[in-house]
C-alpha positions, 0 to 999 in steps of 0.5 A: 320318588320312593315308596317304601312297603314294610312287612313282618310286624306283629305280636311276639312274646318276650325273648322271641324274634321277628323279621321286618322287611322293607322294599323300595320302589319308584323312580330313583337312581340309587338309595344312599342309606336305609334304616329303621326307626321306631316310635312308642306312644308318647315318645319321639321317633328314634333311630333303631338301625341304619345301613349305608349302600356300602354296608356300614351299619349303625345301631341304637345302644338299646338294640346292639347285640340283639338286632341285625340290619342288612340290605340288598342294594340290587333289590332295594330292600332292607331287613331288620332281624330282631332277636331276644325281643323285650317289652321295651321294643314295643313300638311302630317301626318305620322304614327309612330311605335317603336319596341324596337330600330327601328322606322317605318313610314307610307307613309303619308296622306295629311290633308288640312284645308281650307275654 
């Protein structure tokens, strides 16, 4: 019912910035929550940031103060502004959307932070 298309991943030096974007499309009335998860090689997928339709946000402790999540509910988009990037942020980042009892996932976009 929901297709998520991500963009903005790539290579960046430590201390640099990237902006990830995700656009939702398909057949749905509204999206409850949207967020970003990431998965590094050999590790479990973890929550990076999430935002409700009303704008309530939640961040992983490791990214607080550096990342900012925002959304445009009318356009069904969610954005993750990533500043002061660290090598530890290197991972595949996945967009997530919750519609009632279902979760939908994007294809993932690679973020690599390296000198």
